[in-house]
N, C-alpha and C positions, 0 to 999 in steps of 0.2 A: 504493500500500500504506500509506503514511504517512497519507493522507487517511482511510483506512478505520479506522485504529486510534488516531489522535490527534485529539481534539476541538479545534475552534477556536472562538474567541469569536464570529466573524462567522457561522459556521454555526449555532451554538447559539441566537443571537438573530435568526435569519433571519425576515423578514417577506415577505408576498406582497402586491403592489399590484395592484388591479383597477381599471381606469379605463374604465367604460362611456362611451357617447357623451354621456349627459346628466349624469353626476355622477362624482365621484372618491371612491373609498372605499379606505381603507387597512385591511387585515385583519392584525391581530397573530395569526397563525394558531396556535391551540393544538396543531394537528397537525403543525407544522413539525418539532418535535424527533423525533416518531415517524417522519415521512417521511424525515428525514435519517438516522435510525438504520437504516431499511430500505434506503436507498440504500447506506449503508456496508456493510451485510451482503451485499448483492448484489455489490458490487465486490470484497469480500473473498473471496466464494465463487469469483468469476471468477479472481482471482489464484491461489487454491489449485488450481483446475482446470488452469490454464496451467502452474503449477510442477510438478504431478503428471505431466502429459503430457510435459513436456520433460526430466524427470529420472528416468524409469523405467529401472531397472537391467536389464542383460542377464540373462536367465534368469528374470525375473519373467514372470507370465502374466496376460493379461487376456482378457475375454470379447468375442468378436465374433459377430455373428449373420449367417448367410448364408441368403438366401431361395432355396430350391432346389425347383423344380417345385411351386410354391405351398405349400411347407411350410417352416417355419423351424426350422433345426437350430442349437443352440448349439455353437459350436466354439472350443476354446481354442487360441490361437496364441502361440508364443513371441514376446516383444516385440522380440527382435532382428530380426524379419522384418517387412516391410511386406506389404500385401495382394498386390502383384504378385509378391512372392517366393514366396508359398504358393499361387498359382493352380495350380501343377502338382500340389499335394496334393489340391485339391478339384475339378479340372477335370471329372472324370468324374461328379461328383455332379449335373451338370445333366441327366443321363439319369434317366428315371422309374424309380426303383429298385423300385417295386411290381411292375413287369413284367420285371424283370431276369432274364436267363438266367445260366447258371453255367459257369465254367471250372474244371476239376479239374487240380491240379498234383501229380505224384508224382515224387519224386527217389529214385534208387537207384544203388548202386555194387556190389551183390553179386549175382552170377549166380545164386546159390541162391534169391534172392527173385523171380526172373523169373516164376515161376508165380503167385505172390501178386499181383504187379503186373498180370499178364495178367487175373487174375480181377477185380480192381478196375476195370480198363479195360473189360472186357466188361459189367460191371454198369452203369457210368456211361454207356457209349455207347448203351445202350438207353433211357435216361431222356429223355423229351421236353424237359426243361428244361436239359439239358446241351448247350451249344453246342460246347465243345471240351475235349479232354483232352490235357494236355501232360505227356509222360514225359521226365524229364531223366536221361539216363545220365551221372551226375555224376563221371566219371573219364575220363582219356585211354585207359584200358585198353580192349581189344577188346570191342565190344558183343555180348552173347549173341544168338543167332538169334531166340529168343522175343521179345526186346525189339525187335530190328530189324524183325521182321515186323509189329509193331504199326503201323508207319508206313503199311503198305499194306492192313492187314486191315480198318480202319475209316476212313471218310471224315473223321470228326471227331477223329482222333488224330494228334498230331504228336510225333515223337521228336527230342529235341535232345541232342547230346553236348557236354559241357563239358571243358575241358582242365585243370581243377583240381577238387578234391573239396570245395569249400566248400559248406556247407549254406546259405550266404547266396544261392546261385544260385537257390533255389526262390522267392525274393522279388524276383528281378531285375526292375526296372521296364521292361526292354526285351523281356520275354517277350511272345509274341503273344497277349495277353489283350485281348479285345474285348467283354467283358461287365462288368456292374457288380460281380457277385458272383464271389469266388474261393474255392475250397475246397482246402486243403492236406491231403494224406493221407500218412502214413508208408507204407513199402513192405512192411509186414508185417501189414496189417490187412485184414479182409474187411467189406464193407458190403452193404446191399441197397437196393432201390428206395425203400423208405419212409425210409431214412436220408437220402437226398438230398432227397426231398420235404420232410421235416421241417426239415432244415438251411436250405433255401432260403426256406421260409416264415418261419423265425426271422429270417433276414437281411432279408427284405422288410419285416418289421414294424419293424425298427430297424437301418438300415444302418450307423450310426456306432458299432458295437460289434464286438468279436471274440466270436463265438459258437462254442462247442466242446462236443462230447460226449465229450471225453477225461477221464481220471481227474484228480482234484484233487491239488494239492500246496500246501504252505505255503512260500513263498519269502521270505526276508528276508536281512539282512546277517549274520545269525548262524545261519541254519537253512535246510535243504532237506529237508523230510519229507513222507511220504505223508499226505494229509489230505483226506478226502472229506466231512468234516462242515463245516469252516469254512475252505475253501481260498481263496487269492488268485491262484492260477495253475492253468491247465488244460493238459494235454498236447495237442500239436498235431493234433487231429482237428477242424480249425477252418474256419469260413467267415467271410469279412469282405469289406470293400469294396476294390475295385482300387486306390483312391487311397492305401490304406495301404502298398502296395508302393512308391509314390513317396516316401511319408513316411519309410519305413525307410531309403531310400537317399539321404536328404538329406546334404549334405556335413557338416553338424553332427554326424552320427553315424558318421563314417568310422572313428574310433578304436574305437567299439563293435564295428563289423563286423570290423575287423582283429583285435580281441581274440577274437571268436568263431572266427576261422580259426586262431588260434595256441594257444588254451587247450585242454587235453586233452578236456574234455567237449563242446566245440563247441555252446555253449548258444544257438543261433540262436533257438529258440522263446522262451526267457526274454527275450532281447534284443528281439525283435519285440514281444512282449506289453508289455514295460516301456515301449518307445518309444511305442507306440500309445496305451496307457492314460494316459501322461503328456501326450501331445498332445491327446487328447480329454477327459481328465478323467473318463472313464467306465470302470468295471470290466469285466472279461470276464463273459460270460453263459454259464452252464451249462444245457444241456438234455439230456434222456435220449433216446437213440436207439440202435437196434440196431447192434452192431459186434462183431467177434471178432478177437482178436489171436493170431497164430501164435507161441506161446511158444518153440518150437524155433528159429525164425528170430530172434526178439528176443534170445534168450540168446547168439546168435552174433555180435551186433553191439555197438554202443556200450553198449546197455542191460545186456549181460552182463558188462561189466567189473567186476572185484572192487572197484575204487575209485570206482565210478560215483557213489554218493551223496556221497562226499567231494569229488570233482571238481565235481559240480553245486553243492554248498554253496559252494565257492570261487568259481565263476563267478557265482553269485547275488550274493554279496557285492560282487564287483568291478564287475559291470554296474550294480547299484543305486547304488553309490558314484559311478561315472562319470556317471550320469544324475541323481544327487541325488534319487532317487525311491523311494517305497514303494508297492508294488502294493496297490491297494484290494481289499477282500474281494469275492469272486465273487458275482454275483447269480444266482438260480435262476428259471427260467421253464418253464412247461409247453409242450410241443410239440403243435401241432394240425395235422391234415391236413384241408384244406378239401374238402368234398364238394358236388357240385352236384345240383340236382333232388331235394332231400330232401323226401319226402312226409310230410305230417302224418297220423298215425294215432291211433286211440283209445288204443292201448297205449303211445304215445310221449308223454311229458310235455314233454321238452325239444324246443324248436323251433329251437335254434341251428343254423347252417349248417355245423357242423364236428363232428368227433369226435376224441377224444384217442387218441393212439397208445399202445398197451399195450406 
């Protein structure tokens, strides 16, 4: 380092001697000073790089590139972890996500919502891209017959009962998920076949995002408000990569998950979105697709609490503080459904192989 920044007389007056076989020539090289300066700059740059790599503080983030199925995705990794530590986060990305099928997860604790859960299961089970539907009966209380019968009614449905009512259970890394794509649905909404098709196409186009067709919210340390114009958070009607389940359950975020279980609003969705967007550096993506919410069922649950927005504001502040993070603004994308064997006709000007969902 001293050599790089402190000039010496010997180096300033450096000469180069060239002695061919037939004669001896001494060159007082006019380029020696420039060459010496270049050498000093190179060494100084090397020193800076070494110092930077060795003094990176915990909590900083740096860019790593992973080559996955012939595609390069930029992935942000906390510097406290080395590559081997985060393999569990990215191990599933070696699968070709462009052909990924889907696992649907629905958690419920309310027997009054059994019919809505059954309706969502019936729709999803008929879709050719849905490999499995996991219904989590998220309480030790007795399981309703309608939910229990789902275990035998469809070959691709599995009902799991948990002994605690934690909403973190729907992100459990030990769930029997064997697909790249995961869709989480609330137990009070209705979807159709096109909803699933649209969602999976969005995921396949960009697997390192949380995609959602839920309503928008603005979440910050000082606010939690309905905002469908410039939101930075979307309600959990979402599809994302299975690796994010592992990411959410890293030991680093144990306190966040514990807070979700103990705070009144149980803001698992805000915690999950905050952790994933912080890890990837990429905002949530909003796309429009058909869904219908059962307002009667919603008002009887957490959503119907008189202090709901106050409690959500509190948990938004606390979770973002714990993560030292600000959710980035949501991006908007159009949803397309691919169609095969589209014939060209005189009346059709567009020849693209897809059509937009209305």
